[in-house]
N, C-alpha and C positions, 0 to 999 in steps of 0.2 A: 436462615439457615446458621448462623454463628450460635443461638442455642441447640442445635439439635445437634451440632458436630461433637458435642461426650458420648451422647448416644450412639453416632455412628461408629465412632472411634473403638468405642467398647465392644458394638459389635462385629466392626471386623476383626478386633482383635479373639474376637471367641468362634469366630469363625476361620480366623487362621489360625489357631489351636487346634476344633476340630480336624480337620484339615492335615496339618500335621499328625496330629494321633492317627489318625487314622491314616496315613504312608506309614508310620512304624508300624502299626498293627499288624499291614501286610507286609511291611519285611521282617517280621518274627519277634519283636517288643511286645512287650504287655504293658500293659499300663497300674503302674502304679497305685490312682485312683479309680478303687474297680466299680465305685460306682458314682463318680462325674459324670456329667449332664451338660452338654452342654444347653439344653434350654433352661436349669434350677443355674447356669453361670449366669445369661443372659439374667434370668428376671431378677438376683441382687446385682449386678451391674446397675442394672436399668434401675434398680430399686433405690438402691444408693443414689445414684444421677438425679434421681427425681425429690429422693427428698434434697439432697444439697440444693437443688432448684427451688421449690418453695422456700428452704430457710435462706434463699437469695447468693450464697455463695456465686460468688465471679465463677468465668467462667471459663479464665485460664487456671484455676483449680480443679473445676468440675475434669477439664479436656487429662489432664495429669492423673487424674484418680482413673479415666476411665480408659489412659496406655495402661493401664497396670493389663488392662487383660489383653496384652500384646508378649507379657511377660513367659506364658504357657507357648505361645506357639516361638519366642526366644529358645526357651531349652528346650525344646522338643530341636528346631534345625540343627541348634550345636549337637544333641544325642543322633540324631541319621546322619553327617558327619561326621563325628566321630572325636569329636572336639573335646564335648564331654559325653562319662559313661552314665548318668541319666546312674537313679539314684539305685543303690544298693539295698535289698532290706531282708 
């Protein structure tokens, strides 16, 4: 499981971002990145992790990269809680 953990973390982060985005959209918020797609986010993160795996990078660094996918969900949660106002365009 150790080698697959970064891929799982990235997948969970992207799923959490998608769920919180859908929650925000249902509450009247607007997506600032209108062409965002969880599918392409998954392809990009998993592609980067696969390249790092082939390059022989250690799992802890791949976990760090995979955990970046959680930043979108954290941002969305802060916006939904009113802690962060979101991006002003």
